N, C-alpha and C positions, 0 to 999 in steps of 0.2 A: 651778418655773423656779429658784427661790432654792436649791433641793437641788443641784440639777445645776450651777450657778455653784459652790457649797461644794466640789462633788468637783472642777472644774477647778481651783480655786485650790489644794484640796489637792494635787492631782497637779504643779502647776506647781511647787510648794514641796518636793515629795519629788525631784523632777528636779534644782532647782538645788542641793538637798543633796547630790546624788551626785557625788561626786568621782573614780570609777574608773569603767569601764564596766560591770563586774560590779554596782556599788551601782546604776546605772541601770538595768540589768535587772532587779534586785531590785523597785525601786521601780515597773516597768511591770508587773510581775505582781500588783501590789497593786491596778492599776486598769484595766488592760486583761486580765487573765490569767483562765482560766477559773473562778476563784472571785474575781474583781475586783470593785471596785465599780459598775462598767458593766454587767458581768454580771448584777448582784444585783438591778440597777433594771430590767433587761430581763425578768427572772423576774416581777416586779411587775405586769405588763402583763395577765398573763391575765385578771384580773379586771375590768378596763376594757371599755368600750361600744366600739362600731367606731368610731365618731368620737373618743373618748378615747385608743383605741391610735394612731391616725395622728398627732394631734396628739404623744401624748408620745414616740411612737417618732421623729417628727422631731425634736424638742427633744434625745431623748437621741444622736441621730446628731451632732447639732449639737456636744454635748458631747464625744462621743468622739474628732470630728474636731479639737476644739481641744485635746485630750490629745494625740493622736497627732503632731501639729504641735509642740507645746510638747517632747514626746519627741524627734522629729528635730532641732530646734533644740538641744537639749542634747547628743544626740549628737556634733552637728558642732562643739559648742562643745569638750567634750572632746577630740575628735581632732585640733581646732587646738592646745590643749593641749599634748598629747602632741606633737606635731609641733614644736613651741616649744621644749621639755624638750629634744628631738632633736637640734635644730638648735643649741642653747646647749652640750649635750655634745661636740657632733662640731664645734665651731667651728675654722675654719680661719684662721690668721694669714697672710693675703695679702702682707704684708710680709717673709716668710721667703724664702730662695733656693729656686729651684724644684729640682727632682729632675732632673738631668741623665742623659742616658744617657752610659754609658763610651765614650771614643773608643777606637778599635782601632788597632791597630801592625802592623808585620811581624812575622812568627817569628824568632825570633833564626838559625835556620839559614837562612830567607831572606836576612836582612840578609849572612849570610856568603857566600850564593852569590852574591848582587848585588855585593858587595865581589871577590870572586875574579874575576867577569867583568869588572869593572871594571879591576882591576890588569892582567889578561893582556889585557885590550883595549888599554890604552896600550902595550903590548909588540907589537902587530901580531896578535894571537892573534883566529881568528874565534870565535864560539861554535855548537857543532854541536849538534842534537837529533835523538834516535832512539826507535825504538818499546822499551817497556818490557817486552811480549812479544816475545822473540826466538829467531831461529832458533838450533837447536844449532850450526850451521856458523859462523854470526857471533859467537857467545857462546864455542865452543870452538876447533873445528876450524880455522878460519881464521887463530886466535892460535896456532898451532904447540903446540894440547893436543887430540890425537886421543883417540880413545873409552877408549883402556888406557892412557892418560897418568896417572900417581900424582897430577898435580896438580888433577885432577878430585876428588878425595876432599875437598880444602880446600873447594870449592865446594858444599855440602849443598845440593840444587837443588828449587826450587818447578817442578815440571813441570806442564803444563797442555794442555788438548784441541786439538786440531789437529795438523799434521806429520805423520810418518808413523814408523814402527817404527824406520826407519834416521836420521831426521831429526826429532825430537821439538823442540816447542815448548815454551818456557819461561821464567820471569821474569827477564830477566838479571841475572845474579850481580856484574855490574861494567858500567861505562860503555866500556869497553875495544873493545866491538864495534864503536862510532863510529869508531874507528882505520880500521877495516877501509872501512864504509860512506861514510863520507866521502871517503877517499881513492880510492875506485872511482868515484865519482861525479866526483871531481878529474880523474883518468886519463881517464875516459870522454870529458869534457868536450874535453880536449885532445888526445885521441886523434883525435877526430872533426874536428879542424882538420887533421891530417896530410893531406898529398896523396897518400901511398905508400898504396894500399888493400892492400898485403901487410903493411903495418906494423902495420894494424890486427888482425891476427892475431897479433901478437908482443906479448911485454914491451914495455912503452913506455919508450924510451931517449933521446927526444929531448929539446926545449928545454921545459922546464915550470917556472912560479912554483912556489916552494917550500910546502909543506903547511903549515900552522901554524894550529892548531886546539886548542879545548879541549871536552870534552863535560861540562857539569854534569848531574846526574838522578839519581834513585831505582833503587834496585837492591834485590835482596832475596836473603838466604841463610836457613837454618833455622839461627837463632843467637839467642840471650835470655838477657841479664844485665845488669849494673851497666853495661858498658863496651861490650855488643853489642846489635842490635835486629834483627829479622826483615826488617824496612823500614830502609834507612838511606841515605844520601846518599854520592855518590861524584863526583869531577871527575877525567876522565882529559884527559892532555895529549898533545899530539902534534907534533912538528916534524921534517919529511923534508925533505930538499934533497940537492944533490951534495956540499957540504962542512959538514955537520953534525955535530959532535964532543961528546964527553962533558963537554969542555971549556963548550962552551955550555949542556948542561944543567945543570951546576954554576954556571954565571953566571946562569942565569935563575933557576933555583929560588931561591939565595941571596938574588937582588934581589925576588922574589916575598915569599919569608917575612918579609925584615926592612920590607917595606913593608906587609905586612897586620899584623904584630905593632908596627909603629911601634917599631921598636927595632934601630938602626945597630950594635950590638954582640952582634948576636944571632950566634951561631956553629953552621954545620953540620957534619955528619959524614955521609960516604957510605959505610954498611957495607956489603960483600960480599953477596950474596944470592942467589937465585933464583928467577926468573920465567920460564915457558916460553916467552913473548913478546920476552922482551929477553934479550940477551947482548952484554957483561956487565951485570951487574944490580945494582942497590943499594938497600938501605933506606935513607931519610932520617931523620937524628934531628936535633934541633933542641937547643940550649942557650942558656938566658938567663942573664946575668950580673948581673941584678938582679932584685929582687922574690922572692916566696913560691916562685917554681921555678927560683930561682938555682941552678946547679951541676948541677941534674937532665938527663939526654939524655931526650926526649922523641919516640919514633917517629911521623913525621906522613905518612909517604909511601913509594911504591916508586917505583923507576925505573930506568931502564937504555938502552943500545942497542937499536933495534929489530931484532929477529931479521931474519936474512934471508931465512927461509922465508915472513913476515910483509910482509916487503916484496914478496915475489915474489906473494901473495895479495891483495895490491893492485892487482896488474896491473904491477907497475915491475920494473924491471932492478937488481937488488940488487948488480951490479957497478958501477952508474953512483949509485944512490942510496941515500943512508944518513939515520938519524934517531934521536931519541931519543924516549921515552915516558914518561910518570910518572902515577901516580895517587893521588890522596888522599883522605883523607875530611873532607868540610867539617863533620859532626856532630863529629868529635874537634877540629877545628881551633876550632870555636866553644866546646866546654868549656873548651880550653886557652884564648883569648882571655878569657872571661868568668869562668872559676873553678869550673864548672858540674862536679859531682863523680860526677853519675849519667845517664847517656844517655837513660834512660826519661824523665826530665822534659821531655824535647823534644815526646814523644808523650802525656804524660797530660793534656794540654787545661788544668792548673791556672793559672785566671786569675791567680791569685797570682804565680805563678811569670812568667809569660809577661809581664803587665804590666810587669814591670822593666824589658823591652828598649823599652818605647815611646818 
């Protein structure tokens, strides 16, 4: 019995001296392994009598159990020590500020679109929305641009499935189709109020409130460089009435530009140009009188009196109704307003760039 007590004490001392799990496993093999002390004691029982074997075997099992318990306790102690070291190494200072999720904001082009809508809204213009997948008729033909018209070559176009060979569908190349869509709905509404059934089959020439609308939205053309993108934004404007002149166009757009850029001394120039859906037509250039862009003429829009054929396609009598239209690029206005020199920055999704506008 004394021998077994010595073995148990020796095992406990060896386990206590182990400072790593590997050391502990080595100490275990000395006592509980195939060649360990307990195994050697079991081998010596072969020469004992039956009664002595029972007594000796019970004593050895008690000693073995004590050694295993000591081994389990030491394993747990080493695991606790390792956990304490890990907690100390990964300690957190709870007094430090927490990691907060960044706050998002509007895209710079969205800011510009909202600004445009707000300014024209104050002038009495409605905001119209329309489909981005458009029919050839609304996108070209109704805007006085028939199939063989050379102006179509300027609108390298994304055609999509649907429609027909003679009337294909496409991704709209401008928001100008909303001129026709909005005006047609406007005319249908007031035509339905006409008491004369025959008048419903003719061009509308009765009394009707003016059409005053802007149509902001995404447009698509096959083009991509530092100042162009296959997907870009446009805002079309339309004002049709009985006495709407080019003078009204100049006044409205001058007031818009000065308000948008917050510059009362901004100068506008209407330069003769050509668009199939307006006649006469003009490109609109602006010039700042101060700042980094002072003295330079910057093209910002196209404009003109609505062509009589387009008025007729709206269902109106061009002998009575006249109006003007303009189309501008909110992307370009955003570049000028914020001093951005590469259009592609608006579509790269770089947080470092976009966060400047929050």
